C-alpha positions as YAML, in Angstrom:
chain: A
units: angstrom
residues:
- id: 1
  name: MET
  ca: [-0.14, 10.35, 14.79]
- id: 2
  name: TYR
  ca: [-1.57, 8.74, 11.67]
- id: 3
  name: THR
  ca: [-0.76, 9.08, 8.00]
- id: 4
  name: GLU
  ca: [-3.48, 8.45, 5.42]
- id: 5
  name: ILE
  ca: [-2.68, 6.80, 2.10]
- id: 6
  name: VAL
  ca: [-4.96, 6.58, -0.93]
- id: 7
  name: LEU
  ca: [-3.69, 4.64, -3.94]
- id: 8
  name: ASP
  ca: [-5.10, 3.27, -7.20]
- id: 9
  name: VAL
  ca: [-2.84, 1.30, -9.58]
- id: 10
  name: ARG
  ca: [-3.12, -1.21, -12.38]
- id: 11
  name: LEU
  ca: [-0.70, -4.10, -11.89]
- id: 12
  name: CYS
  ca: [1.66, -6.17, -14.01]
- id: 13
  name: PRO
  ca: [1.74, -9.94, -13.49]
- id: 14
  name: ASP
  ca: [4.19, -11.21, -10.86]
- id: 15
  name: PRO
  ca: [3.32, -14.36, -8.87]
- id: 16
  name: VAL
  ca: [5.33, -13.49, -5.74]
- id: 17
  name: ALA
  ca: [4.04, -9.92, -5.60]
- id: 18
  name: HIS
  ca: [0.47, -11.05, -6.11]
- id: 19
  name: GLU
  ca: [0.69, -13.63, -3.33]
- id: 20
  name: ALA
  ca: [1.83, -10.92, -0.91]
- id: 21
  name: LEU
  ca: [-0.98, -8.59, -2.05]
- id: 22
  name: ARG
  ca: [-3.55, -11.39, -1.76]
- id: 23
  name: PHE
  ca: [-2.41, -11.99, 1.83]
- id: 24
  name: MET
  ca: [-2.55, -8.27, 2.64]
- id: 25
  name: SER
  ca: [-6.14, -8.18, 1.35]
- id: 26
  name: TYR
  ca: [-7.34, -11.29, 3.28]
- id: 27
  name: GLN
  ca: [-7.51, -13.53, 0.22]
- id: 28
  name: CYS
  ca: [-5.00, -16.20, 1.29]
- id: 29
  name: ASP
  ca: [-2.72, -17.38, 4.08]
- id: 30
  name: LEU
  ca: [0.78, -16.02, 4.60]
- id: 31
  name: PRO
  ca: [2.82, -17.00, 1.53]
- id: 32
  name: LYS
  ca: [5.81, -19.29, 2.00]
- id: 33
  name: ARG
  ca: [7.90, -16.85, -0.04]
- id: 34
  name: LEU
  ca: [7.68, -13.09, 0.39]
- id: 35
  name: PRO
  ca: [9.23, -10.53, -1.93]
- id: 36
  name: ASP
  ca: [12.82, -9.63, -1.12]
- id: 37
  name: HIS
  ca: [12.24, -5.98, -0.28]
- id: 38
  name: PRO
  ca: [12.72, -3.90, 2.92]
- id: 39
  name: PHE
  ca: [8.96, -3.24, 3.14]
- id: 40
  name: PHE
  ca: [8.41, -6.88, 4.13]
- id: 41
  name: PHE
  ca: [10.82, -6.55, 7.06]
- id: 42
  name: GLU
  ca: [8.81, -3.71, 8.60]
- id: 43
  name: PRO
  ca: [6.64, -4.57, 11.61]
- id: 44
  name: ASN
  ca: [2.96, -4.85, 10.72]
- id: 45
  name: TRP
  ca: [3.54, -4.59, 6.96]
- id: 46
  name: GLN
  ca: [0.64, -6.97, 6.38]
- id: 47
  name: TYR
  ca: [-1.88, -4.51, 7.85]
- id: 48
  name: LEU
  ca: [-1.23, -1.61, 5.47]
- id: 49
  name: PHE
  ca: [-4.62, -1.99, 3.72]
- id: 50
  name: ARG
  ca: [-6.60, -2.66, 6.90]
- id: 51
  name: THR
  ca: [-5.68, -0.05, 9.52]
- id: 52
  name: CYS
  ca: [-7.24, 3.26, 10.39]
- id: 53
  name: GLY
  ca: [-7.00, 5.93, 13.01]
- id: 54
  name: GLY
  ca: [-6.89, 9.62, 13.69]
- id: 55
  name: PRO
  ca: [-9.30, 11.82, 11.76]
- id: 56
  name: PHE
  ca: [-9.35, 9.57, 8.68]
- id: 57
  name: PRO
  ca: [-12.19, 7.39, 7.32]
- id: 58
  name: GLU
  ca: [-12.39, 3.63, 7.70]
- id: 59
  name: PRO
  ca: [-10.08, 1.65, 5.42]
- id: 60
  name: THR
  ca: [-11.32, 0.28, 2.12]
- id: 61
  name: TRP
  ca: [-9.51, -1.88, -0.39]
- id: 62
  name: PHE
  ca: [-10.08, -3.69, -3.65]
- id: 63
  name: TYR
  ca: [-7.53, -6.06, -5.09]
- id: 64
  name: THR
  ca: [-7.41, -8.27, -8.17]
- id: 65
  name: GLU
  ca: [-4.38, -9.41, -10.11]
- id: 66
  name: GLU
  ca: [-4.97, -6.45, -12.41]
- id: 67
  name: ARG
  ca: [-5.78, -3.66, -9.96]
- id: 68
  name: LEU
  ca: [-5.10, -2.46, -6.42]
- id: 69
  name: THR
  ca: [-7.14, 0.36, -4.89]
- id: 70
  name: PHE
  ca: [-7.07, 1.21, -1.19]
- id: 71
  name: ARG
  ca: [-7.43, 3.87, 1.48]
- id: 72
  name: SER
  ca: [-6.04, 3.40, 4.97]
- id: 73
  name: SER
  ca: [-4.17, 5.24, 7.70]
- id: 74
  name: ILE
  ca: [-1.22, 3.99, 9.73]
- id: 75
  name: HIS
  ca: [1.46, 5.08, 12.15]
- id: 76
  name: ASN
  ca: [4.18, 5.65, 9.55]
- id: 77
  name: TYR
  ca: [7.10, 5.71, 11.98]
- id: 78
  name: GLY
  ca: [9.18, 3.17, 10.06]
- id: 79
  name: LYS
  ca: [8.38, 4.80, 6.73]
- id: 80
  name: GLN
  ca: [6.20, 1.85, 5.70]
- id: 81
  name: ILE
  ca: [4.34, 3.97, 3.15]
- id: 82
  name: GLU
  ca: [7.50, 5.06, 1.38]
- id: 83
  name: LEU
  ca: [8.85, 1.49, 1.44]
- id: 84
  name: PHE
  ca: [5.55, 0.11, 0.10]
- id: 85
  name: LEU
  ca: [5.57, 2.66, -2.72]
- id: 86
  name: SER
  ca: [9.18, 1.83, -3.62]
- id: 87
  name: TRP
  ca: [8.16, -1.83, -3.88]
- id: 88
  name: ILE
  ca: [4.77, -1.53, -5.63]
- id: 89
  name: ARG
  ca: [6.13, 0.85, -8.29]
- id: 90
  name: LEU
  ca: [8.00, -2.15, -9.74]
- id: 91
  name: PHE
  ca: [4.62, -3.71, -10.67]
- id: 92
  name: VAL
  ca: [2.61, -0.68, -11.78]
- id: 93
  name: ARG
  ca: [1.30, -0.95, -15.32]
- id: 94
  name: GLY
  ca: [0.92, 2.06, -17.54]
- id: 95
  name: PRO
  ca: [2.58, 5.43, -17.89]
- id: 96
  name: TYR
  ca: [4.03, 7.45, -15.03]
- id: 97
  name: LYS
  ca: [1.13, 9.48, -13.66]
- id: 98
  name: PHE
  ca: [-0.79, 10.55, -10.56]
- id: 99
  name: ARG
  ca: [-1.86, 7.45, -8.56]
- id: 100
  name: GLY
  ca: [-2.93, 8.81, -5.17]
- id: 101
  name: TYR
  ca: [-1.64, 10.66, -2.14]
- id: 102
  name: HIS
  ca: [-0.54, 10.38, 1.46]
- id: 103
  name: ARG
  ca: [-0.70, 12.92, 4.26]
- id: 104
  name: HIS
  ca: [0.02, 13.10, 7.96]
- id: 105
  name: GLU
  ca: [-2.96, 14.08, 10.09]
- id: 106
  name: GLU
  ca: [-1.33, 17.41, 10.92]
- id: 107
  name: GLN
  ca: [-0.66, 18.25, 7.26]
- id: 108
  name: ILE
  ca: [-3.07, 20.37, 5.26]
- id: 109
  name: ASP
  ca: [-1.62, 19.55, 1.83]
- id: 110
  name: PRO
  ca: [-1.13, 15.92, 0.81]
- id: 111
  name: ILE
  ca: [1.98, 14.48, -0.79]
- id: 112
  name: LEU
  ca: [0.94, 13.40, -4.27]
- id: 113
  name: ILE
  ca: [1.95, 9.94, -5.47]
- id: 114
  name: TYR
  ca: [3.19, 9.59, -9.03]
- id: 115
  name: LEU
  ca: [4.22, 6.12, -10.16]
...
């Protein structure tokens, strides 16, 4: 079963974080140094922006050093979405507010993301 995630955030500068995000969005090779966070120990972490399945639309993503916007769907067995959100929230610029949602394909109501 798949879980869809839709997220739109403005980002603070952080060289290590941005290298990981550039890799995840096909903009560079695997960085020599990854952030020290449990998300990066999950299998297939690097495909978060690029996977799709179930009843959800094809993935889309846009990344610059100032903004990250994406929609994808993954098998969230290892709680990759929750781990990604716990990591990316460290680099979100701006006030705490609605940033997107995630929902399992059998859920009617999404879980709203506030960061």
